[in-house]
N, C-alpha and C positions, 0 to 999 in steps of 0.2 A: 220235621215237616209233616203235616197232617194231610191225609188223603180225603177224608170225608168232609163235605160241607165248605169247600174252598173253590176258588176260581181255577179251572184247569189251565188257563193261559199263563198263570203266575207260577214261578218256580218255588217262591217262599211264601209263607203265610204272613200277611200284614194285618195285624188286628186293628180294628176301628173303635175308637174311644168316643163316646157320646157325652163325656162329663164336661161341665163348664170349666174354662181356663181360669182358675182362681190364682195360679202362679203369675200370670201376665198382669192381672189387676194389682197384685202385691208389689211387684217391681215398679209399676208406674207410681203407686203411692209412695213407696220409699224414695223414688227420684224427686217427687214433688216436695217431700219433707226436707230432703237434703238442700235443694235450691232455695227453699224458704229460709233454712237456717243460715246458709251462706250469705243471703241478702240481709239478713238481720245482723250478722256478726260484721260485715264489711260494708256497711251503709256509709255513704259519703254525705256530709252535711256541709253546706256552704257557710263561710264566716260571715258575721254580720258586716253588712256594707258601711262604708265610711265615705263621707264626701268631703272634699277640700274646697273651701271657698274660693272662688276665682278673684284674682286681684284686679283692682280697678284699672283701666287702661290709662296710660300716661301720654300725654301730648306735649311735644317740644316745639316750640315756635322759634323759627330762625329770624331774629330781628337784627337790624344793622346796628343795634346799640351795644350788643354783647361782642366782646372780643373773640370768643369761640366761634360765633356764627359768622363774623366777618372772615376769619381765617378759613372756615369751610367753604363759604361762598367764593372766595378768591381762588381756592384749589379747583373748585368745580369749573369756574371760568377758565382756569389755565389747562384743564384737561378736556375741554370742549373740542371735539374734532372738527366741528363746523368752522372754528376759527383758523385752523391750519388749512382746510380745504378751500377757504374763500380767498380769492385774490384781492388784495387791497388795491383800489385804484383811485388815484388822485388826479383828475383831469387838470392839466395846466391852465392857468387863467389866460383869457384873450385867445384861445385856441383857434377859433373860427375867425379871428380878425387878423391873423398872421397872413401876410401875402407871400406868394411864392416867388422866389428869386433864384434864377438858374446860376449854376456855378460859372459858367462862361461869361457872365455879365461883369465880373470883377477881373480885370487884367492883372495877372500876377508876374508874368515875364513878357517883356516886349518882344514880338516876332522879329526875326533876322531879315533885313532888306537885302537887295542886290548889292554886290561888291562894286563900288564906285570906281577904284583905281585897280585895274587888272595887272598883276604882276607877271611879266613874262618870265617863263622858265627858260634858262639857257641850256641848249643841247649842244654836245660836241659836233664838230663836222664829221661827215661821213668818210670813212677810209676805205681804200681799195682792199677787198678780201684777199686778192692774191698777194698783195704786199705783206698783209699779215702772216699769210702762210709762209712766204719766203723768208721772213724774219724769224720765224720759229726756229729755235735751236733744237738740234736732236739731243734729247736727254738720254744718258746712259741707262741701261737696265739695272733696276736694283739688285744688289747681291742676294744670291739665294740664302736665305736663312737657314741655318742648320737646325734640324729638328731636335726637340728635347729627347733624349734617350731615357726611357722608362724601362728599368730592368725588371726582369722576372723575379717575383718574390715568393718565399716559402715560409708558410706559417704553421704552427702546431697547436693543437688543442691541449687543454689540460688533461692529465698531470705532465705530459711531455713538455709542455711550454716552459716549466720551471727548470727542466733537465736539459733544454736545447743547448747546443754548443754556442759559446759566446761569439766566435768568428768562423761561422760555417763557410765552406768553399762556396763561391757564387755558382748559381745555376744558369749556365749559358746554353741555349739551345743550339745544337750542331746543325739541325735541320729547321729551315724556315717554312712556315705555313703561308699558303697563298690565299686561304679563306679564313674567316673568323674562327677562332677556337674557344671552347668553353673551359672555365676552370676546372682543374683535375683535383680529385681528392682521393687519398690512399688511406688504408688502415694499417698502422705500424704495430708490430709487436716487439718491444725492446726489452732485453734481459736486464738482470740486476747490474751487470757490468757496463751497460750503456751500448751494447751491440744491437744492431737492427736484425733481428732473426726472421721476422715475417713481414711481407709487403703485399697487401691485397688492394687491388684497384677497385674503388667504390663508384667514382664518377669519372668517365673518360672525357678527355679534351676533344675527341673527335678525330685525332691524328694518332694512329697506333705508334708511329716512330717517336713522337714526343712523349707519349706515356712510358714507353720502354726507357727512354733516356732519364725521366723523372725516377722510375723505379731503381734504375742502376745508380742514380746519384744519392737516393736515399739509403742504399746499402752501405755507402761510404761514409756516412755520418756516425759520429760517436757521441752518445749522450752521457751525462753525468750519472754516477752510479747511484743506486737506490736500493732499499731493503727488500722491495717487492720483487719475487723472482721473475715475474713478467708484467709489463705494463703495456696496456692497449690504449691507443689514442689515434686520432685522425690527423693527417697533414694535408694541407690545402695549398695548390699552386696557382697563383694569379699571374697570368702571362702578361709580360710587357711587349713593348713594340719591337725588342730584339727577337721575338718569336716569329715575325712577319717578314716576308720578303725572301729573296733568293740569295743564298750564300753558300759558296763552295765548302764542302767538308774539309777540315784540315788534315794534313797528310799524317 
């Protein structure tokens, strides 16, 4: 950095050149020459134009004399939507000359007149009501019909249904219920030898005494043997009419 002859406000010395910028003019000239050469090398020329003579227009006349024209005209008439939309009306002849004739003017069935000979209907003579009551015989009362006994049934679900005893002892309720009872259902656990080992109450009948009697009855059953060490299935009790009413307990 020089101290003499410089601007004191600047840190470095910036020399000023007063020469003409020939370098810029040379770059512009080179660019123009390159563009001109590119246009000369890659110039596009259009091919010579060719014209095609236009064909003379043809006119076809549909005359009724040619079969092709007749078939085309018939197809056009058949596809005309106006024919399908138009309602063909054929007024009958002498429509205005027809005279009105009501239906009642012609008698089809002769009306019934009054009955000339009245036939008297014979009625029996009146009888004394007390005499009818006195002659009425006293009928004996009908015998009381014995009610149909519907026993209580015991059913088993699979797979115990196949192992159920062929002639099981009947289930006769020792105590009778005075109110309706529901079907009872028990879960049974039967061993391989057919012994009832477990009895669990699933659905109660509503009478604890009847449930205990059914549980005790199930413990006495013996099922057919099987290979499974323990078989679980449900047993359902459908109560019959022998479960209702009062009956003393047997001694």
